C-alpha positions as CSV (number, residue, x, y, z in Angstrom):
1,X,15.8,-6.3,-0.4
2,X,19.2,-7.7,-0.9
3,X,22.4,-8.1,-2.9
4,X,21.1,-9.8,-6.0
5,X,18.0,-11.3,-7.6
6,X,17.5,-13.3,-10.8
7,X,14.7,-12.9,-13.3
8,X,13.7,-16.2,-14.9
9,X,11.2,-16.9,-17.6
10,X,9.1,-19.4,-15.7
11,X,8.1,-20.1,-12.2
12,X,9.6,-23.6,-12.3
13,X,13.0,-22.1,-13.1
14,X,12.7,-19.4,-10.5
15,X,11.8,-21.9,-7.8
16,X,14.5,-24.3,-8.9
17,X,17.1,-21.6,-8.8
18,X,16.1,-20.2,-5.5
19,X,15.6,-23.6,-3.8
20,X,19.0,-25.0,-4.9
21,X,21.3,-21.9,-4.8
22,X,19.6,-19.7,-2.3
23,X,19.6,-16.8,-4.8
24,X,16.3,-15.0,-4.8
25,X,14.5,-15.3,-8.1
26,X,11.2,-14.3,-9.7
27,X,9.4,-15.2,-12.9
28,X,7.9,-13.0,-15.5
29,X,6.0,-16.0,-17.0
30,X,7.7,-16.1,-20.4
31,X,10.6,-14.4,-22.2
32,X,8.4,-12.3,-24.4
33,X,6.6,-10.6,-21.5
34,X,7.4,-7.0,-20.7
35,X,8.0,-5.6,-17.2
36,X,6.2,-2.5,-16.0
37,X,8.2,0.6,-15.2
38,X,7.2,0.2,-11.6
39,X,8.5,-3.3,-11.3
40,X,11.8,-2.3,-12.9
41,X,12.3,0.7,-10.6
42,X,11.4,-1.4,-7.5
43,X,13.9,-4.1,-8.4
44,X,16.6,-1.4,-9.0
45,X,15.7,0.2,-5.6
46,X,15.6,-3.1,-3.6
47,X,18.6,-5.0,-5.1
48,X,22.1,-4.0,-5.8
49,X,22.3,-6.3,-8.8
50,X,19.5,-7.6,-11.0
51,X,20.3,-10.5,-13.3
52,X,18.3,-12.0,-16.2
53,X,18.6,-15.7,-16.6
54,X,16.3,-16.9,-19.4
55,X,16.4,-20.1,-21.4
56,X,19.3,-20.8,-23.7
57,X,17.2,-21.1,-26.8
58,X,16.5,-18.6,-29.6
59,X,13.6,-16.9,-27.8
60,X,15.5,-16.7,-24.5
61,X,18.6,-15.3,-26.0
62,X,16.8,-12.6,-28.0
63,X,14.4,-11.6,-25.2
64,X,17.1,-11.6,-22.5
65,X,19.2,-9.2,-24.5
66,X,16.2,-7.0,-25.3
67,X,15.1,-6.9,-21.6
68,X,18.7,-6.1,-20.6
69,X,18.9,-3.2,-23.0
70,X,15.5,-1.8,-21.8
71,X,16.3,-2.1,-18.1
72,X,20.1,-2.1,-17.6
73,X,19.8,-5.4,-15.8
74,X,22.7,-7.9,-16.4
75,X,21.8,-10.6,-18.9
76,X,23.4,-14.0,-18.2
77,X,23.4,-16.9,-20.6
78,X,23.4,-20.5,-19.5
79,X,26.0,-22.6,-21.2
80,X,24.9,-24.9,-24.1
81,X,24.5,-28.4,-23.0
82,X,23.5,-31.6,-24.8
83,X,20.3,-31.9,-22.8
84,X,18.0,-29.1,-21.7
85,X,18.0,-25.3,-22.1
86,X,17.0,-23.8,-18.8
87,X,17.7,-23.8,-15.0
88,X,15.4,-26.7,-14.2
89,X,16.7,-28.8,-17.1
90,X,20.2,-28.2,-15.8
91,X,19.2,-29.4,-12.4
92,X,17.3,-32.5,-13.7
93,X,20.0,-33.7,-16.2
94,X,23.2,-32.6,-14.4
95,X,22.4,-32.3,-10.7
96,X,22.4,-29.7,-8.0
97,X,26.2,-29.3,-7.8
98,X,26.5,-28.6,-11.5
99,X,23.7,-26.1,-11.4
100,X,25.1,-24.3,-8.4
101,X,28.6,-24.1,-9.7
102,X,27.4,-22.9,-13.1
103,X,25.1,-20.2,-11.7
104,X,27.7,-19.0,-9.2
105,X,30.3,-18.7,-12.0
106,X,27.8,-16.8,-14.2
107,X,27.0,-14.4,-11.4
108,X,30.7,-13.9,-10.6
109,X,31.6,-13.2,-14.2
110,X,28.4,-11.1,-14.8
111,X,29.1,-8.7,-12.0
112,X,29.8,-5.2,-13.1
């Protein structure tokens, strides 16, 4: 239970996000995977805001939008960078401070 949670496409991204920002995260094991109706309703019941934070590549952009339309969760898009396409890449190439600032700005601007 809490204010917000992020859905990532991989366990490494979910763990990286949670460990570095303190924002709870979970992984659905890939952008193309569907979530059960039970999982969707439980997330809505337990959290005030549910965000989707998939990879910034073709599959991630398409599937993030699709999951958002199906669930009503807020889809966030990481900025394009020269290196990497996901949360853990952002941490690896640009560091913790950059990751934290970027994610916090996305959450702030993504709030409805």
